[in-house]
All heavy atoms as TSV, in Angstrom:
chain	resi	resn	atom	element	x	y	z
A	1	MET	N	N	124.474	117.601	97.659
A	1	MET	CA	C	123.984	116.469	96.908
A	1	MET	C	C	125.045	116.050	95.904
A	1	MET	O	O	125.622	116.859	95.220
A	1	MET	CB	C	122.684	116.838	96.211
A	1	MET	CG	C	122.077	115.723	95.467
A	1	MET	SD	S	120.441	116.223	94.918
A	1	MET	CE	C	119.826	114.651	94.457
A	2	THR	N	N	125.303	114.767	95.836
A	2	THR	CA	C	126.320	114.272	94.914
A	2	THR	C	C	125.647	113.500	93.804
A	2	THR	O	O	124.633	112.842	93.994
A	2	THR	CB	C	127.316	113.346	95.634
A	2	THR	OG1	O	126.618	112.230	96.130
A	2	THR	CG2	C	128.027	114.076	96.758
A	3	SER	N	N	126.230	113.568	92.650
A	3	SER	CA	C	125.730	112.777	91.525
A	3	SER	C	C	126.760	111.711	91.223
A	3	SER	O	O	127.948	111.946	91.219
A	3	SER	CB	C	125.502	113.660	90.302
A	3	SER	OG	O	126.726	114.198	89.875
A	4	GLN	N	N	126.275	110.478	90.979
A	4	GLN	CA	C	127.164	109.364	90.688
A	4	GLN	C	C	126.979	108.942	89.246
A	4	GLN	O	O	125.868	108.756	88.783
A	4	GLN	CB	C	126.868	108.180	91.598
A	4	GLN	CG	C	127.191	108.435	93.036
A	4	GLN	CD	C	126.941	107.179	93.873
A	4	GLN	OE1	O	126.231	106.291	93.462
A	4	GLN	NE2	N	127.555	107.151	95.032
A	5	SER	N	N	128.067	108.798	88.571
A	5	SER	CA	C	127.981	108.275	87.210
A	5	SER	C	C	128.106	106.766	87.259
A	5	SER	O	O	128.328	106.173	88.306
A	5	SER	CB	C	129.094	108.880	86.344
A	5	SER	OG	O	130.343	108.425	86.808
A	6	ALA	N	N	127.957	106.121	86.112
A	6	ALA	CA	C	128.018	104.657	86.064
A	6	ALA	C	C	129.406	104.152	86.424
A	6	ALA	O	O	129.558	103.031	86.896
A	6	ALA	CB	C	127.622	104.161	84.687
A	7	ASP	N	N	130.427	104.969	86.233
A	7	ASP	CA	C	131.788	104.548	86.552
A	7	ASP	C	C	132.037	104.511	88.052
A	7	ASP	O	O	132.881	103.764	88.515
A	7	ASP	CB	C	132.798	105.484	85.895
A	7	ASP	CG	C	132.735	105.402	84.383
A	7	ASP	OD1	O	132.293	104.362	83.870
A	7	ASP	OD2	O	133.121	106.380	83.723
A	8	GLU	N	N	131.312	105.295	88.830
A	8	GLU	CA	C	131.540	105.361	90.267
A	8	GLU	C	C	130.782	104.275	91.026
A	8	GLU	O	O	131.104	104.005	92.165
A	8	GLU	CB	C	131.141	106.729	90.787
A	8	GLU	CG	C	131.981	107.849	90.217
A	8	GLU	CD	C	131.468	109.206	90.640
A	8	GLU	OE1	O	130.393	109.267	91.256
A	8	GLU	OE2	O	132.139	110.195	90.343
A	9	ILE	N	N	129.788	103.679	90.412
A	9	ILE	CA	C	128.998	102.650	91.079
A	9	ILE	C	C	129.739	101.326	90.972
A	9	ILE	O	O	130.106	100.914	89.874
A	9	ILE	CB	C	127.600	102.536	90.436
A	9	ILE	CG1	C	126.870	103.866	90.562
A	9	ILE	CG2	C	126.805	101.427	91.090
A	9	ILE	CD1	C	125.576	103.931	89.800
A	10	PRO	N	N	129.974	100.656	92.099
A	10	PRO	CA	C	130.693	99.375	92.045
A	10	PRO	C	C	129.943	98.339	91.216
A	10	PRO	O	O	128.717	98.372	91.095
A	10	PRO	CB	C	130.760	98.936	93.515
A	10	PRO	CG	C	130.497	100.150	94.303
A	10	PRO	CD	C	129.656	101.046	93.457
A	11	PHE	N	N	130.705	97.380	90.675
A	11	PHE	CA	C	130.138	96.364	89.793
A	11	PHE	C	C	129.045	95.564	90.494
A	11	PHE	O	O	127.974	95.340	89.921
A	11	PHE	CB	C	131.245	95.427	89.316
A	11	PHE	CG	C	130.726	94.255	88.535
A	11	PHE	CD1	C	130.256	94.422	87.243
A	11	PHE	CD2	C	130.682	92.991	89.102
A	11	PHE	CE1	C	129.763	93.353	86.524
A	11	PHE	CE2	C	130.188	91.914	88.386
A	11	PHE	CZ	C	129.729	92.091	87.090
A	12	MET	N	N	129.293	95.110	91.710
A	12	MET	CA	C	128.305	94.291	92.405
A	12	MET	C	C	127.036	95.081	92.712
A	12	MET	O	O	125.937	94.525	92.712
A	12	MET	CB	C	128.893	93.690	93.679
A	12	MET	CG	C	129.925	92.610	93.410
A	12	MET	SD	S	129.354	91.297	92.312
A	12	MET	CE	C	128.073	90.557	93.273
A	13	GLN	N	N	127.171	96.384	92.975
A	13	GLN	CA	C	125.989	97.194	93.211
A	13	GLN	C	C	125.135	97.285	91.955
A	13	GLN	O	O	123.908	97.233	92.013
A	13	GLN	CB	C	126.379	98.599	93.672
A	13	GLN	CG	C	125.189	99.471	94.002
A	13	GLN	CD	C	124.404	98.913	95.171
A	13	GLN	OE1	O	124.991	98.534	96.170
A	13	GLN	NE2	N	123.094	98.850	95.046
A	14	ARG	N	N	125.794	97.381	90.776
A	14	ARG	CA	C	125.043	97.396	89.518
A	14	ARG	C	C	124.349	96.067	89.283
A	14	ARG	O	O	123.238	96.019	88.763
A	14	ARG	CB	C	125.972	97.739	88.355
A	14	ARG	CG	C	126.347	99.222	88.342
A	14	ARG	CD	C	127.147	99.554	87.134
A	14	ARG	NE	N	128.542	99.228	87.447
A	14	ARG	CZ	C	129.480	99.015	86.558
A	14	ARG	NH1	N	129.207	99.065	85.281
A	14	ARG	NH2	N	130.700	98.746	86.920
A	15	VAL	N	N	124.992	94.953	89.686
A	15	VAL	CA	C	124.350	93.634	89.547
A	15	VAL	C	C	123.162	93.542	90.480
A	15	VAL	O	O	122.084	93.070	90.090
A	15	VAL	CB	C	125.367	92.512	89.832
A	15	VAL	CG1	C	124.668	91.162	89.915
A	15	VAL	CG2	C	126.437	92.478	88.754
A	16	TYR	N	N	123.320	93.992	91.721
A	16	TYR	CA	C	122.225	93.918	92.687
A	16	TYR	C	C	121.046	94.807	92.280
A	16	TYR	O	O	119.905	94.520	92.612
A	16	TYR	CB	C	122.697	94.320	94.080
A	16	TYR	CG	C	123.626	93.321	94.727
A	16	TYR	CD1	C	124.664	93.739	95.530
A	16	TYR	CD2	C	123.452	91.958	94.535
A	16	TYR	CE1	C	125.519	92.834	96.127
A	16	TYR	CE2	C	124.300	91.048	95.118
A	16	TYR	CZ	C	125.332	91.481	95.917
A	16	TYR	OH	O	126.169	90.596	96.500
A	17	ASP	N	N	121.319	95.873	91.579
A	17	ASP	CA	C	120.243	96.769	91.144
A	17	ASP	C	C	119.422	96.179	90.005
A	17	ASP	O	O	118.311	96.619	89.765
A	17	ASP	CB	C	120.811	98.119	90.713
A	17	ASP	CG	C	121.304	98.917	91.901
A	17	ASP	OD1	O	120.927	98.583	93.044
A	17	ASP	OD2	O	122.072	99.873	91.690
A	18	ARG	N	N	119.974	95.217	89.287
A	18	ARG	CA	C	119.242	94.574	88.179
A	18	ARG	C	C	118.790	93.201	88.653
A	18	ARG	O	O	119.553	92.240	88.663
A	18	ARG	CB	C	120.147	94.458	86.956
A	18	ARG	CG	C	120.530	95.813	86.405
A	18	ARG	CD	C	121.371	95.669	85.174
A	18	ARG	NE	N	121.654	96.948	84.597
A	18	ARG	CZ	C	122.862	97.520	84.638
A	18	ARG	NH1	N	123.868	96.906	85.188
A	18	ARG	NH2	N	123.050	98.708	84.095
A	19	ILE	N	N	117.523	93.091	89.014
A	19	ILE	CA	C	117.004	91.881	89.647
A	19	ILE	C	C	117.038	90.684	88.712
A	19	ILE	O	O	117.296	89.557	89.145
A	19	ILE	CB	C	115.583	92.136	90.203
A	19	ILE	CG1	C	115.137	90.989	91.085
A	19	ILE	CG2	C	114.616	92.380	89.083
A	19	ILE	CD1	C	115.879	90.888	92.373
A	20	TRP	N	N	116.832	90.872	87.412
A	20	TRP	CA	C	116.839	89.737	86.482
A	20	TRP	C	C	118.244	89.223	86.245
A	20	TRP	O	O	118.449	88.018	86.094
A	20	TRP	CB	C	116.159	90.107	85.173
A	20	TRP	CG	C	114.682	90.216	85.362
A	20	TRP	CD1	C	113.939	91.365	85.331
A	20	TRP	CD2	C	113.768	89.163	85.676
A	20	TRP	NE1	N	112.635	91.073	85.602
A	20	TRP	CE2	C	112.492	89.730	85.803
A	20	TRP	CE3	C	113.909	87.807	85.844
A	20	TRP	CZ2	C	111.368	88.974	86.102
A	20	TRP	CZ3	C	112.793	87.045	86.149
A	20	TRP	CH2	C	111.542	87.635	86.278
A	21	VAL	N	N	119.217	90.112	86.223
A	21	VAL	CA	C	120.612	89.664	86.092
A	21	VAL	C	C	120.998	88.870	87.330
A	21	VAL	O	O	121.632	87.815	87.240
A	21	VAL	CB	C	121.558	90.868	85.887
A	21	VAL	CG1	C	123.011	90.428	85.939
A	21	VAL	CG2	C	121.259	91.556	84.573
A	22	LEU	N	N	120.593	89.348	88.497
A	22	LEU	CA	C	120.881	88.644	89.743
A	22	LEU	C	C	120.193	87.277	89.762
A	22	LEU	O	O	120.793	86.280	90.177
A	22	LEU	CB	C	120.433	89.482	90.931
A	22	LEU	CG	C	120.799	88.953	92.312
A	22	LEU	CD1	C	122.311	88.863	92.467
A	22	LEU	CD2	C	120.220	89.870	93.379
A	23	ALA	N	N	118.952	87.220	89.289
A	23	ALA	CA	C	118.231	85.949	89.249
A	23	ALA	C	C	118.889	84.971	88.289
A	23	ALA	O	O	119.027	83.785	88.593
A	23	ALA	CB	C	116.772	86.183	88.852
A	24	ILE	N	N	119.313	85.446	87.131
A	24	ILE	CA	C	119.986	84.578	86.163
A	24	ILE	C	C	121.321	84.086	86.716
A	24	ILE	O	O	121.661	82.906	86.573
A	24	ILE	CB	C	120.166	85.321	84.816
A	24	ILE	CG1	C	118.802	85.518	84.149
A	24	ILE	CG2	C	121.121	84.581	83.893
A	24	ILE	CD1	C	118.820	86.452	82.962
A	25	LEU	N	N	122.067	84.961	87.366
A	25	LEU	CA	C	123.339	84.546	87.965
A	25	LEU	C	C	123.108	83.508	89.065
A	25	LEU	O	O	123.848	82.525	89.152
A	25	LEU	CB	C	124.084	85.757	88.525
A	25	LEU	CG	C	124.723	86.675	87.506
A	25	LEU	CD1	C	125.322	87.903	88.200
A	25	LEU	CD2	C	125.797	85.950	86.735
A	26	ALA	N	N	122.102	83.710	89.886
A	26	ALA	CA	C	121.808	82.762	90.960
A	26	ALA	C	C	121.377	81.420	90.385
A	26	ALA	O	O	121.838	80.359	90.831
A	26	ALA	CB	C	120.730	83.324	91.873
A	27	PHE	N	N	120.503	81.444	89.383
A	27	PHE	CA	C	120.051	80.209	88.751
A	27	PHE	C	C	121.217	79.474	88.097
A	27	PHE	O	O	121.366	78.257	88.249
A	27	PHE	CB	C	118.957	80.522	87.725
A	27	PHE	CG	C	118.396	79.300	87.073
A	27	PHE	CD1	C	117.540	78.456	87.761
A	27	PHE	CD2	C	118.736	78.981	85.770
A	27	PHE	CE1	C	117.033	77.318	87.159
A	27	PHE	CE2	C	118.240	77.854	85.159
A	27	PHE	CZ	C	117.383	77.020	85.859
A	28	THR	N	N	122.064	80.200	87.393
A	28	THR	CA	C	123.230	79.594	86.750
A	28	THR	C	C	124.175	78.993	87.775
A	28	THR	O	O	124.691	77.888	87.584
A	28	THR	CB	C	123.962	80.647	85.903
A	28	THR	OG1	O	123.050	81.194	84.960
A	28	THR	CG2	C	125.151	80.052	85.182
A	29	PHE	N	N	124.385	79.692	88.872
A	29	PHE	CA	C	125.268	79.183	89.926
A	29	PHE	C	C	124.729	77.874	90.501
A	29	PHE	O	O	125.471	76.892	90.625
A	29	PHE	CB	C	125.423	80.230	91.033
A	29	PHE	CG	C	126.182	79.721	92.220
A	29	PHE	CD1	C	127.564	79.600	92.165
A	29	PHE	CD2	C	125.523	79.351	93.374
A	29	PHE	CE1	C	128.263	79.120	93.253
A	29	PHE	CE2	C	126.225	78.878	94.472
A	29	PHE	CZ	C	127.595	78.756	94.407
A	30	PHE	N	N	123.450	77.834	90.839
A	30	PHE	CA	C	122.886	76.623	91.428
A	30	PHE	C	C	122.868	75.470	90.439
A	30	PHE	O	O	123.155	74.329	90.810
A	30	PHE	CB	C	121.492	76.885	91.999
A	30	PHE	CG	C	121.556	77.618	93.302
A	30	PHE	CD1	C	121.107	78.920	93.386
A	30	PHE	CD2	C	122.086	77.020	94.430
A	30	PHE	CE1	C	121.180	79.610	94.579
A	30	PHE	CE2	C	122.163	77.691	95.627
A	30	PHE	CZ	C	121.718	78.997	95.709
A	31	VAL	N	N	122.561	75.725	89.179
A	31	VAL	CA	C	122.586	74.661	88.173
A	31	VAL	C	C	124.010	74.138	88.012
A	31	VAL	O	O	124.235	72.921	87.981
A	31	VAL	CB	C	122.023	75.169	86.828
A	31	VAL	CG1	C	122.348	74.205	85.696
A	31	VAL	CG2	C	120.535	75.384	86.941
A	32	PHE	N	N	124.974	75.035	87.933
A	32	PHE	CA	C	126.373	74.643	87.784
A	32	PHE	C	C	126.833	73.814	88.977
A	32	PHE	O	O	127.476	72.775	88.822
A	32	PHE	CB	C	127.232	75.903	87.630
A	32	PHE	CG	C	128.679	75.628	87.390
A	32	PHE	CD1	C	129.106	75.116	86.172
A	32	PHE	CD2	C	129.617	75.879	88.366
A	32	PHE	CE1	C	130.443	74.868	85.947
A	32	PHE	CE2	C	130.953	75.634	88.148
A	32	PHE	CZ	C	131.373	75.126	86.936
A	33	VAL	N	N	126.489	74.228	90.192
A	33	VAL	CA	C	126.893	73.502	91.399
A	33	VAL	C	C	126.244	72.126	91.433
A	33	VAL	O	O	126.909	71.127	91.731
A	33	VAL	CB	C	126.546	74.311	92.662
A	33	VAL	CG1	C	126.669	73.454	93.909
A	33	VAL	CG2	C	127.438	75.527	92.762
A	34	TYR	N	N	124.961	72.037	91.127
A	34	TYR	CA	C	124.286	70.744	91.174
A	34	TYR	C	C	124.785	69.802	90.086
A	34	TYR	O	O	124.847	68.591	90.290
A	34	TYR	CB	C	122.769	70.913	91.098
A	34	TYR	CG	C	122.168	71.227	92.439
A	34	TYR	CD1	C	121.747	72.506	92.743
A	34	TYR	CD2	C	122.044	70.235	93.395
A	34	TYR	CE1	C	121.221	72.803	93.991
A	34	TYR	CE2	C	121.522	70.512	94.636
A	34	TYR	CZ	C	121.102	71.802	94.926
A	34	TYR	OH	O	120.594	72.087	96.156
A	35	VAL	N	N	125.142	70.318	88.920
A	35	VAL	CA	C	125.684	69.470	87.860
A	35	VAL	C	C	127.029	68.901	88.298
A	35	VAL	O	O	127.298	67.700	88.132
A	35	VAL	CB	C	125.795	70.253	86.534
A	35	VAL	CG1	C	126.649	69.504	85.531
A	35	VAL	CG2	C	124.409	70.513	85.970
A	36	ILE	N	N	127.896	69.740	88.872
A	36	ILE	CA	C	129.197	69.249	89.346
A	36	ILE	C	C	128.995	68.256	90.483
A	36	ILE	O	O	129.634	67.202	90.518
A	36	ILE	CB	C	130.086	70.429	89.783
A	36	ILE	CG1	C	130.531	71.207	88.551
A	36	ILE	CG2	C	131.279	69.946	90.586
A	36	ILE	CD1	C	131.327	72.440	88.862
A	37	TRP	N	N	128.099	68.565	91.424
A	37	TRP	CA	C	127.830	67.675	92.549
A	37	TRP	C	C	127.277	66.339	92.032
A	37	TRP	O	O	127.686	65.270	92.481
A	37	TRP	CB	C	126.847	68.331	93.506
A	37	TRP	CG	C	126.572	67.588	94.769
A	37	TRP	CD1	C	127.175	66.468	95.238
A	37	TRP	CD2	C	125.587	67.941	95.737
A	37	TRP	NE1	N	126.634	66.111	96.433
A	37	TRP	CE2	C	125.665	66.988	96.762
A	37	TRP	CE3	C	124.654	68.968	95.821
A	37	TRP	CZ2	C	124.824	67.047	97.863
A	37	TRP	CZ3	C	123.832	69.017	96.926
A	37	TRP	CH2	C	123.918	68.066	97.933
A	38	GLY	N	N	126.382	66.364	91.070
A	38	GLY	CA	C	125.830	65.149	90.506
A	38	GLY	C	C	126.877	64.345	89.766
A	38	GLY	O	O	126.906	63.111	89.876
A	39	ALA	N	N	127.758	65.002	89.022
A	39	ALA	CA	C	128.815	64.293	88.309
A	39	ALA	C	C	129.774	63.628	89.287
A	39	ALA	O	O	130.179	62.478	89.077
A	39	ALA	CB	C	129.563	65.258	87.396
A	40	ILE	N	N	130.138	64.339	90.347
A	40	ILE	CA	C	131.019	63.744	91.362
A	40	ILE	C	C	130.333	62.551	92.002
A	40	ILE	O	O	130.952	61.510	92.225
A	40	ILE	CB	C	131.415	64.804	92.413
A	40	ILE	CG1	C	132.349	65.838	91.789
A	40	ILE	CG2	C	132.064	64.148	93.633
A	40	ILE	CD1	C	132.626	67.025	92.674
A	41	ASP	N	N	129.048	62.676	92.296
A	41	ASP	CA	C	128.303	61.579	92.926
A	41	ASP	C	C	128.197	60.376	91.994
A	41	ASP	O	O	128.365	59.236	92.419
A	41	ASP	CB	C	126.924	62.073	93.333
A	41	ASP	CG	C	126.234	61.123	94.281
A	41	ASP	OD1	O	126.927	60.495	95.107
A	41	ASP	OD2	O	124.993	61.017	94.213
A	42	VAL	N	N	127.944	60.616	90.716
A	42	VAL	CA	C	127.819	59.516	89.755
A	42	VAL	C	C	129.155	58.810	89.578
A	42	VAL	O	O	129.234	57.573	89.564
A	42	VAL	CB	C	127.291	60.048	88.402
A	42	VAL	CG1	C	127.476	59.018	87.301
A	42	VAL	CG2	C	125.831	60.427	88.529
A	43	PHE	N	N	130.233	59.579	89.456
A	43	PHE	CA	C	131.540	58.961	89.214
A	43	PHE	C	C	132.164	58.372	90.473
A	43	PHE	O	O	133.150	57.645	90.389
A	43	PHE	CB	C	132.492	59.972	88.571
A	43	PHE	CG	C	132.105	60.307	87.160
A	43	PHE	CD1	C	131.784	61.598	86.799
A	43	PHE	CD2	C	132.036	59.306	86.188
A	43	PHE	CE1	C	131.418	61.911	85.506
A	43	PHE	CE2	C	131.668	59.605	84.889
A	43	PHE	CZ	C	131.357	60.910	84.551
A	44	SER	N	N	131.589	58.658	91.644
A	44	SER	CA	C	132.136	58.087	92.879
A	44	SER	C	C	131.532	56.720	93.190
A	44	SER	O	O	132.014	56.034	94.084
A	44	SER	CB	C	131.903	59.041	94.058
A	44	SER	OG	O	130.517	59.139	94.335
A	45	VAL	N	N	130.509	56.331	92.441
A	45	VAL	CA	C	129.890	55.020	92.655
A	45	VAL	C	C	130.807	53.956	92.045
A	45	VAL	O	O	131.181	54.063	90.863
A	45	VAL	CB	C	128.491	54.960	92.006
A	45	VAL	CG1	C	127.911	53.563	92.106
A	45	VAL	CG2	C	127.566	55.977	92.642
A	46	PRO	N	N	131.179	52.943	92.815
A	46	PRO	CA	C	132.047	51.907	92.249
A	46	PRO	C	C	131.314	51.087	91.191
A	46	PRO	O	O	130.100	50.886	91.257
A	46	PRO	CB	C	132.411	51.047	93.456
A	46	PRO	CG	C	131.435	51.375	94.514
A	46	PRO	CD	C	130.894	52.730	94.216
A	47	LEU	N	N	132.071	50.639	90.228
A	47	LEU	CA	C	131.484	49.836	89.161
A	47	LEU	C	C	131.093	48.459	89.692
A	47	LEU	O	O	131.814	47.845	90.466
A	47	LEU	CB	C	132.467	49.685	88.000
A	47	LEU	CG	C	132.841	50.982	87.294
A	47	LEU	CD1	C	133.904	50.710	86.241
A	47	LEU	CD2	C	131.612	51.600	86.649
A	48	GLY	N	N	129.958	47.978	89.285
A	48	GLY	CA	C	129.460	46.730	89.822
A	48	GLY	C	C	129.675	45.537	89.003
A	48	GLY	O	O	130.189	45.276	88.034
C-alpha cells in the first residue's frame, strides 16, 4: 500500500477532486468565451 502526499498528486487531479473549484473554473471559462465571442460579433457588424 502506498501513501500519497499532496506534493505527489498532480495539479489537475487536485482540481478534479474539488467539484466546486471545477464548477467555478468551467463557469468562468464559458463566461469568458461568450464575452469574447459576443465582443467579436458586436465589433464585426459594419457601421450603418
